N, C-alpha and C positions, 0 to 999 in steps of 0.2 A: 504494500500500500504506500502510495506517495504521501509524504509528510506535509500536511498543510496546516498544522497546528499553529504556527506563527501567524499565518494569515487569519485564522479563526480568532486568535487572541486579539489581534489588532482590529479586526472587524467588530468584535464585541465591545472593545473600548469605545469605538466610534458610535456604534448603535446605541449604547447605554447613555451617551451624552447627547443624543438627538442628531447625530451626524448622518452623512450620506456616504455610501460605499459604491464602488464600481466592482462588479464581481461576476464570475462565470456561473451560469445557472444550468439547469438540465436542458436548456434550449440555447438561446443566444446570451451574450454578455448583457448584464442588466445594471440599472441604477437602482439602489435599494436603500431602505431605511426602516425604522420601527413603524409597523403598520398601525400602531395604536397612538402614535405621537403626531398630533395635528400640525405642529410647526415643522417637523421633519418632512411630512408629506407635502406641505406647502413649498418647501425648498426643492423637492424633486420636481414638482410642477414648474417652478421657476427655472431650474436648470434645463429642463426639456423645452421651455418656452411653450408650454401646453396649457390650454385653458383647464381650470379645475372642474369644469362641467363634464369632462371625459374621464371616467373612472380608471383607476390603475388596477393591476393584477396583484394578488397577494399569494405568497408561497407559505405552505405549512408542511410539516414533516410527515404527518400521518393522519389517518381518519379521525382519531380521537381529538387531535388538535382542531381539525376542521369543525367538529361538532361544537366547539367553544365559540365559534364565530358565525354560525349560521343557525337561525331559529328552528327551521323544520326541513332539513334536506330530504329529498326523495331517496329512500334507501336503495333503489335500483341504480343510482348513480355510482355507487361503490363497485358494483359488478362491472359496469361500463368502463370505469377508470382502470380497474384491474386487468381487463382484457384489451385495452386500447394499445395500438401498435406504435404510438408516439405520445409524447407528453401532451396532456389535455387539460385545458383550463375550463372550469365549469362556472357558468354564471348562476349564482344562487340568489333567490329572493330571501329577504329577512336577515340581512347582515346585522350582527350585534358585536359590541365590544371593540370595534375598530374606530379609527379616527373618522370623524364626521365628513371631512373633506375627501376621504378616500371612497366613500360609498356613493353610488349613483343616486340621482334624485328620486328614483323609484324604490330605493332601499335595497337594491341588489349589489352584489359584489362578485368579481371574478376571482376564484381561488383555484390553485393547482397544488396537488399533493406532489411534492418534489421527491424524486427517487435517486437523484444524483448525490454521491457521497459528500462532496464539499458542502452543498446547500443543506442537506439533511443534518449534518453535524452542526453547522452554523445555527440553523433554526432550533434544533434541540437544545443547544447550549444557551442560546438567547432566551428561550422559553416564551417566545412571542412570534407571531407571524411577521414576515418581512415583505415589504413592497418589492415588486419586480416589474420593471418597465424597461423596454429596450433602450440601450445606451446610445441614443441619438437625439437630435433636436426633433421635435414633433414635425411630422410631414416629410422628413428626410428618410432615406432608406436605412433600415435596421442593419447594423453591422453583422456580417456573417461570422466574424471571429474578432479577437482582440485587436489585431492589426488594422482593422477598419474603424475602430472607435476613434473619433476625432480628438485632437488635443483639447479643444474647447470643453468637451465632456470630461476628459481625464483630469484637467486642471480644476474643475469644480467639485470633484469628489474629495471627501476628507481622507479616504483611504482607497487605494487601487490594489486589488488582490494580485499577487504575483503568480499564484497557481493557475496553470493552463494558459498563460500569456503566449507561449510559444506555439500553441496549436494553430494550424492554418487551415484545417478542414472547415468547410462551410457548414454552419449550423442554421436551423430554421426555427422560427417562432412556433409556439405550441398551437395545436388546434384549439378552437374555442367552441363550446357547445352550451346549450341551455336545455334543461329538463323542464317540461311543462306538462303536467298531468300524465307523467310516465312516458311522454313522447320526447324524442331527441330532436332538437333543432340545431343544425350545424351552422355556425356563424363564420368560422374560418377554418 
């Protein structure tokens, strides 16, 4: 196993003080912060130059954590996620316990159970969900790897994770779905 403990420790320092990290996720490189801290979330919107009317995605480490932040998830969603062939973000109604400026005006939130080692360790040690939004200015192309992240984004993060910076393979964003009355609606 690759040692990323130094990166985890530095990320935790930044997240606990309300800062912003630039980090590899189970999909593309992301800008992240404490998903329960309204000021940190506002800073992510500012870095991305994105209106706060467009909700951001949240990462959790497992099903149990997801249940802390969604009022009444459809139980069939867990089977779908388990059998999905790529990382899948689910739009849930009834977001609870998250920063108000993170939740959509209709009370929904996009959450992904992250299966990538670095993110899972970070989230478990932080003991809170972490915002994950593509590491780009809103409207620009999402970076396929760390090498495509602009200096503007790198310079605005309080900590840039070293782990996986050398990878050059192209990564893709997650699929996005919404469950409504047991039916799946694919959004991306």
